[in-house]
C-alpha positions as CSV (number, residue, x, y, z in Angstrom):
1,X,2.7,-24.5,-10.9
2,X,0.7,-21.9,-8.9
3,X,2.5,-18.4,-8.7
4,X,3.3,-17.1,-5.2
5,X,1.6,-13.8,-4.2
6,X,2.3,-11.2,-1.7
7,X,0.7,-8.0,-0.8
8,X,2.1,-4.6,-0.1
9,X,0.6,-2.0,1.9
10,X,1.2,1.7,1.2
11,X,-0.2,5.0,2.5
12,X,-0.2,8.2,0.7
13,X,-1.1,11.8,1.5
14,X,-0.7,15.0,-0.6
15,X,2.3,17.1,0.6
16,X,2.2,20.0,-1.9
17,X,0.5,20.5,-5.1
18,X,1.3,17.3,-7.3
19,X,3.7,16.0,-4.6
20,X,2.7,13.1,-2.5
21,X,4.2,11.5,0.5
22,X,4.2,7.7,0.3
23,X,4.9,5.4,3.2
24,X,5.5,1.8,2.4
25,X,4.1,-0.2,5.6
26,X,4.9,-3.6,4.8
27,X,4.6,-6.9,2.8
28,X,2.2,-9.6,3.7
29,X,1.6,-13.3,2.7
30,X,-2.2,-12.9,2.5
31,X,-4.7,-10.0,1.5
32,X,-6.4,-10.6,4.8
33,X,-3.1,-9.9,6.8
34,X,-2.5,-6.7,4.7
35,X,-6.1,-5.5,5.5
36,X,-5.9,-6.2,9.2
37,X,-2.8,-4.1,9.4
38,X,-4.4,-1.3,7.5
39,X,-7.2,-1.2,9.8
40,X,-4.8,-0.9,12.7
41,X,-2.9,1.8,11.1
42,X,-5.9,3.8,10.4
43,X,-6.1,4.6,14.1
44,X,-2.5,5.8,14.4
45,X,-1.2,9.3,14.3
46,X,0.0,10.3,11.0
47,X,-2.4,7.9,9.3
48,X,-5.9,8.7,10.8
49,X,-6.3,12.0,9.3
50,X,-6.4,10.3,5.8
51,X,-8.0,6.9,6.6
52,X,-9.0,6.2,2.9
53,X,-5.5,6.8,1.5
54,X,-4.2,3.2,1.8
55,X,-3.5,1.0,-1.2
56,X,-3.0,-2.9,-1.0
57,X,-1.2,-4.3,-4.2
58,X,-1.0,-7.8,-5.1
59,X,2.6,-8.8,-6.3
60,X,3.6,-12.0,-8.1
61,X,7.0,-13.3,-6.7
62,X,9.8,-14.1,-9.1
63,X,8.1,-12.2,-11.8
64,X,9.4,-9.1,-13.7
65,X,6.9,-6.4,-14.0
66,X,6.8,-3.0,-15.3
67,X,6.8,-0.3,-12.6
68,X,4.0,2.1,-13.3
69,X,4.0,5.5,-11.6
70,X,0.5,7.1,-11.3
71,X,-0.5,10.5,-10.2
72,X,-2.8,10.0,-7.3
73,X,-5.5,12.7,-6.9
């Protein structure tokens, strides 16, 4: 059986030294929809100053996964 995938869209920016502000924007049924919203958000106030700071992550539904925290530089 094929695993169901969804995609999360997050934006980040550096707030202070080694501290980052993360904004969860949404979850999408396809990568394309996440990409379209990313392009739309790039033009909005609060996001346009950091247009390259978006992350789209693929998530497998009903699957346990390890949460991995990374320092984004």
